[in-house]
C-alpha positions as CSV (number, residue, x, y, z in Angstrom):
1,M,22.6,-20.7,-5.7
2,S,21.8,-18.9,-2.3
3,S,18.9,-19.8,-0.5
4,Y,17.3,-16.3,-0.8
5,A,17.8,-16.1,-4.5
6,P,14.2,-17.3,-5.3
7,Y,12.7,-14.6,-3.3
8,V,14.6,-11.5,-4.4
9,D,12.1,-10.7,-7.1
10,R,9.2,-9.4,-4.9
11,S,6.7,-9.2,-7.8
12,L,6.7,-12.9,-8.1
13,N,4.2,-15.0,-6.1
14,F,5.6,-17.8,-3.8
15,P,4.5,-19.6,-0.7
16,H,4.2,-17.6,2.5
17,K,4.9,-14.4,0.9
18,I,3.4,-11.5,2.8
19,D,2.2,-8.7,0.6
20,H,-0.7,-6.0,1.1
21,N,-3.3,-8.8,0.2
22,D,-2.1,-11.1,3.0
23,L,-4.0,-11.6,6.2
24,C,-0.9,-11.0,8.2
25,Y,-0.6,-7.6,6.6
26,K,-4.1,-6.7,7.1
27,L,-4.0,-7.6,10.8
28,F,-0.9,-5.7,11.4
29,K,-2.5,-2.6,10.0
30,V,-5.9,-3.1,11.8
31,H,-4.1,-3.2,15.0
32,G,-2.3,0.1,14.3
33,F,1.2,-1.2,13.5
34,T,3.2,0.0,10.5
35,W,4.6,-2.5,8.0
36,G,8.4,-2.2,7.4
37,G,7.8,-2.9,3.6
38,D,5.9,0.4,3.5
39,W,8.7,2.5,5.0
40,V,10.1,5.2,2.6
41,N,12.6,7.0,5.0
42,S,14.2,4.2,6.8
43,K,16.8,1.7,5.6
44,D,15.8,-1.8,5.6
45,Y,19.1,-3.5,6.9
46,K,17.8,-6.8,6.1
47,K,17.4,-6.4,2.6
48,K,20.3,-7.3,0.4
49,I,20.8,-5.7,-2.9
50,I,22.4,-8.1,-5.7
């Protein structure tokens, strides 16, 4: 089993997951940053499709 396998399903909750309810996400947005998970036109090269 690969080390990333438990984290592929982003609908699940797991420790240290950053989503729209997370303080990290909120602070990025408040300070004018965009969040890569919200991009619709750019390819996320770190995402692996299995």
